[in-house]
C-alpha positions in Angstrom: 191.1 -5.4 149.3 190.9 -6.7 145.9 194.6 -6.8 145.3 195.2 -8.9 148.8 192.5 -11.3 147.9 194.1 -12.0 144.5 197.7 -12.2 146.3 196.3 -14.7 148.9 194.9 -16.8 146.2 198.4 -16.7 144.4 200.1 -17.7 147.6 197.8 -20.8 148.2 198.0 -21.9 144.5 201.7 -21.8 144.5 201.9 -23.6 148.0 199.7 -26.5 147.3 200.9 -29.5 145.2 199.1 -31.8 143.0 199.4 -34.7 145.7 197.9 -32.4 148.0 194.9 -31.8 145.9 194.4 -35.3 144.9 194.5 -36.1 148.6 191.8 -33.4 149.2 189.6 -35.4 146.8 190.0 -38.4 148.4 191.8 -40.5 145.8 191.5 -44.2 146.3 188.1 -43.6 148.4 185.5 -42.9 145.6 182.6 -41.4 146.7 179.4 -43.2 146.1 177.1 -41.9 143.5 173.8 -39.7 144.8 171.7 -41.6 146.7 168.2 -39.7 146.1 164.9 -41.5 146.8 163.4 -40.4 143.1 166.6 -42.1 141.6 166.8 -45.3 143.8 163.1 -45.7 144.6 161.4 -45.3 141.3 161.9 -48.1 138.5 161.2 -45.8 135.6 163.4 -42.9 136.7 166.1 -45.1 137.5 166.3 -46.8 134.4 165.9 -43.5 132.3 168.9 -42.1 134.1 171.0 -45.2 133.9 170.4 -45.3 129.9 171.1 -41.7 129.5 174.3 -41.9 131.3 175.6 -45.0 130.1 174.7 -44.1 126.3 176.3 -40.6 126.5 179.3 -41.9 128.3 179.8 -44.9 125.8 180.3 -42.0 122.9 184.2 -41.3 122.4 185.4 -38.1 122.5 188.1 -36.9 119.8 190.5 -33.8 119.8 190.8 -31.8 116.6 193.3 -29.3 115.6 192.6 -27.1 112.5 190.2 -29.9 111.4 192.5 -32.7 111.6 192.1 -35.4 114.2 194.9 -35.7 116.9 196.2 -39.2 117.8 198.2 -37.9 120.7 197.4 -34.9 122.9 197.6 -33.8 126.6 193.8 -33.1 126.5 193.3 -36.4 124.9 195.2 -38.2 127.5 193.5 -36.2 130.4 190.2 -37.3 129.0 190.7 -40.9 128.7 192.4 -41.1 132.2 191.3 -37.9 134.1 192.3 -39.1 137.6 193.8 -42.1 139.2 190.5 -43.7 140.3 188.8 -43.2 137.1 188.5 -43.9 133.5 187.0 -41.0 131.3 184.0 -43.4 130.8 183.6 -43.3 134.3 183.8 -39.7 134.9 181.6 -38.8 132.0 179.1 -41.2 133.4 178.7 -39.5 136.6 178.7 -36.1 134.6 175.6 -36.9 133.0 174.0 -38.7 135.9 174.2 -35.5 137.9 172.9 -33.5 135.1 169.9 -35.6 135.1 169.4 -35.5 138.6 170.5 -32.2 139.8 170.6 -30.4 136.7 174.3 -29.3 137.5 177.7 -31.2 137.4 180.9 -29.6 138.4 184.4 -30.7 137.3 187.7 -29.3 138.8 190.7 -29.3 136.9 194.1 -29.8 139.0 197.0 -28.1 137.6 200.5 -28.5 138.4 203.2 -25.9 137.1 200.7 -24.5 134.7 199.6 -27.6 133.0 196.2 -29.6 133.7 197.3 -33.1 135.3 193.9 -34.5 136.8 190.2 -33.8 136.7 187.9 -34.6 139.6 184.0 -34.5 139.7 182.4 -32.4 142.7 179.2 -33.4 144.0 176.7 -31.0 143.2 175.2 -30.9 146.6 178.6 -29.7 148.1 178.6 -26.7 145.6 176.8 -23.4 146.0 176.6 -20.2 143.8 176.2 -16.9 145.5 177.2 -13.5 143.7 179.0 -15.2 141.3 181.3 -17.0 143.9 181.3 -21.0 143.9 181.7 -22.5 147.2 182.7 -26.0 147.7 182.2 -27.7 151.1 184.7 -30.2 151.9 185.4 -32.7 155.0 187.9 -29.9 156.4 186.2 -26.8 155.7 185.1 -24.7 152.7 186.9 -23.4 149.3 186.0 -20.8 147.2 186.3 -20.1 143.4 186.2 -16.6 142.2 186.0 -16.7 138.4 185.7 -12.7 138.4 189.0 -12.5 140.1 191.1 -15.4 138.7 189.8 -15.3 135.1 190.6 -18.9 134.1 188.7 -20.6 136.7 189.9 -24.4 137.4 186.3 -25.3 138.0 183.6 -26.2 135.1 180.1 -25.7 135.5 177.7 -27.8 133.4 174.1 -27.4 133.7 171.0 -27.9 132.0 169.2 -24.5 131.1 166.7 -23.0 133.6 164.8 -19.7 132.9 165.0 -18.8 136.7 167.8 -20.7 138.0 170.2 -17.8 138.5 173.3 -19.6 137.2 171.9 -23.1 138.2 170.4 -25.7 136.1 167.1 -27.6 136.2 166.9 -31.4 136.6 164.6 -33.7 134.5 164.3 -35.7 137.6 162.5 -32.7 139.1 160.2 -32.2 136.4 159.3 -36.0 136.4 158.6 -35.7 140.3 154.5 -35.4 139.9 154.5 -38.2 137.5 156.5 -40.2 140.0 154.6 -39.6 142.8 151.7 -40.9 140.9 153.5 -44.1 139.7 154.8 -44.7 143.3 151.4 -44.5 144.6 150.1 -47.0 141.9 152.9 -49.5 143.0 152.1 -49.0 146.7 148.4 -50.1 145.9 149.3 -53.0 144.1 151.8 -54.0 146.9 149.0 -53.6 149.5 146.5 -55.4 147.3 149.2 -58.4 147.3 149.5 -58.2 150.9 145.7 -58.3 151.3 145.6 -61.9 150.1 146.3 -60.8 146.4 142.5 -59.9 145.6 140.0 -57.3 146.5 138.8 -57.8 150.0 135.4 -58.5 151.2 133.3 -58.1 154.3 132.7 -60.4 157.4 129.0 -60.1 158.1 127.8 -61.1 161.6 124.5 -62.4 161.5 123.3 -62.6 165.2 120.3 -64.6 166.5 118.7 -61.5 167.5 118.3 -58.1 165.9 120.9 -55.6 166.7 123.2 -58.4 168.2 127.0 -57.3 167.8 130.3 -59.1 168.3 132.1 -58.2 171.8 135.1 -56.3 171.5 137.1 -59.5 172.8 135.5 -61.7 170.0 136.3 -59.0 167.3 140.3 -58.5 168.3 140.5 -62.5 168.4 138.8 -62.7 164.8 141.0 -59.8 163.5 144.1 -61.8 164.9 143.0 -64.9 163.4 142.3 -63.2 159.9 146.0 -61.7 159.9 147.9 -64.8 161.0 146.2 -67.0 158.8 144.9 -65.5 155.7 146.9 -62.2 155.0 150.0 -62.0 152.5 150.9 -63.6 149.5 151.6 -67.2 150.8 148.0 -67.3 152.4 146.5 -66.6 148.8 143.7 -68.7 147.9 143.4 -70.3 151.4 140.1 -71.3 152.4 138.3 -69.3 155.1 136.3 -71.3 157.8 133.8 -69.3 159.6 131.4 -70.3 162.4 129.1 -68.1 164.7 126.8 -66.6 162.4 129.5 -65.0 160.4 129.3 -64.9 156.4 131.8 -63.8 154.0 130.6 -61.5 151.4 133.2 -60.8 148.6 133.6 -57.4 146.9 134.7 -56.6 143.5 136.5 -53.6 142.0 134.6 -51.1 140.0 135.7 -50.4 136.2 137.3 -47.0 137.5 139.5 -48.9 140.3 140.3 -51.6 137.4 141.6 -48.7 135.3 144.3 -48.0 138.3 146.9 -49.9 136.0 146.3 -47.7 133.1 146.9 -44.7 135.3 150.3 -46.4 136.4 151.3 -46.8 132.7 150.4 -43.3 132.0 152.4 -41.9 134.9 155.3 -44.2 133.4 154.9 -42.6 130.2 155.1 -39.1 131.5 158.3 -39.9 133.6 160.0 -41.3 130.3 158.8 -38.2 128.3 160.6 -35.7 131.0 163.8 -37.6 130.5 163.3 -38.0 126.8 163.4 -41.6 126.7 160.9 -43.1 124.3 158.4 -45.4 126.3 158.9 -48.5 123.8 162.7 -48.7 124.9 161.4 -49.2 128.4 158.5 -51.7 127.6 155.8 -49.2 128.7 152.5 -50.3 127.0 150.5 -47.6 125.4 150.3 -45.3 122.6 153.8 -45.8 121.2 154.9 -43.1 118.8 157.4 -45.5 116.8 156.5 -48.1 114.5 159.4 -50.3 115.7 162.2 -50.8 118.4 164.9 -49.6 116.0 163.2 -46.0 115.1 162.4 -45.6 118.8 166.1 -46.1 119.6 167.2 -43.9 116.8 165.1 -41.0 118.0 166.6 -41.4 121.6 169.9 -41.1 120.3 169.3 -38.5 117.9 167.0 -36.1 119.9 168.4 -37.0 123.6 171.9 -38.4 123.6 173.7 -36.7 120.8 172.5 -32.9 121.9 173.7 -33.8 125.4 177.2 -35.1 124.6 177.9 -32.3 121.9 176.8 -29.8 124.8 179.2 -31.2 127.2 182.2 -31.8 124.7 182.1 -28.4 123.5 182.4 -27.1 126.8 184.8 -29.3 128.0 187.2 -28.4 124.9 186.7 -24.5 125.6 187.6 -25.0 129.4 190.6 -27.2 128.9 192.0 -25.1 125.7 191.0 -21.7 126.4 193.3 -20.5 123.3 190.4 -22.5 121.1 193.4 -24.2 119.1 191.8 -27.5 119.8 188.3 -28.8 119.7 186.8 -31.7 121.5 183.9 -33.3 119.6 182.1 -36.8 119.9 183.1 -39.3 117.5 179.6 -40.3 116.3 180.9 -42.7 113.5 181.9 -44.8 116.4 178.1 -45.3 117.6 176.6 -48.2 116.5 173.0 -47.1 116.9 173.6 -44.6 114.3 175.0 -47.1 111.9 171.5 -47.5 109.9 171.3 -43.5 109.7 174.8 -43.3 108.4 174.1 -46.2 105.7 171.1 -44.7 104.6 172.9 -41.1 104.0 175.6 -42.9 102.2 173.1 -44.9 99.6 171.5 -41.5 99.0 174.8 -39.8 98.3 175.8 -43.0 96.1 172.7 -42.7 94.1 172.7 -38.9 93.6 173.3 -38.6 89.9 173.8 -34.7 90.1 177.0 -35.5 92.0 180.2 -36.3 90.2 182.4 -38.8 91.4 185.0 -36.6 93.1 182.2 -34.9 94.9 180.9 -38.3 95.9 184.3 -39.4 97.3 184.6 -35.9 99.4 181.3 -36.8 100.8 182.2 -40.1 101.7 185.4 -38.6 103.6 188.0 -39.6 101.0 190.3 -37.2 98.7 188.8 -36.1 95.6 191.0 -38.0 93.4 192.6 -41.4 94.3 196.1 -41.6 95.2 198.3 -42.0 92.1 195.5 -40.6 89.9 194.1 -44.1 89.2 190.3 -44.3 89.0 
């Protein structure tokens, strides 16, 4: 049974051309990015995910062989232009975005005559993992990837660690869910307050000529309709209210606990940012900012959130694209402008170190120990 499955997979692989595989992925018809309510409906979560995906995708990836950086390599070309519809930056931006929203990202390698020719991103919602077999739902059916049978699987599974995920990752968006619910409720409260004349409501009190006299149902309905038509909504804010027939308006203010609702909203926003690893200062959220200035917050964002994520993805891409481990894929952090102050501070410390020789300082700076020609 096992041998028959392997032979069938070999026949399918040999009978499928690269053009057929590209057509299967819908080349020329890129699929829209994940439309999730938490991503599209919450401004804090949306901004956090966009910041992480765009910042991480902006870090260039380089290929090294035996410590030397390569300027030309099939892996490098594939990373720069993975498929006819996307650049490397666009594909990686979706990879980092899916990791934040789903906790998983799946990249398929399309081979032609034993060489990788294209990379495509599969939607995490279309891929399931059961008993070690990945199944991908398509418009025409279902495909299966058997890593235990084929060995070198043309599917790379990137994930964020989950202690009980059974191979699946955990999304920061899910952790931020409770805080997002509080933040959304606060926004709904503010919107409702705006719709109700942009101020706390009050009470219309009927003072009849006789004790116990009340408005008739017809009078009550007419009064309600007139108030909704003429005095509700932001455009009617501040419009004077004309009353007759024994009606008296009594305004109602908000209690200190209700006034603290805005602080609750800001607190929920900080919790959302914390789940994604984005300093609240970068999002303009008021409150107990940990960092003394924007520069420190931005440096912490890159060092604690972006750099570890990029290194994780680059390392897994390198091992997957070159199982022989002859080449390594690494992020080029020297090209990241946000880390320039940190690099300058390190170079200043090296230059001022009196216990280092000039040759050791040159090596630390990335230059040969001795100048060319032996001139100092």
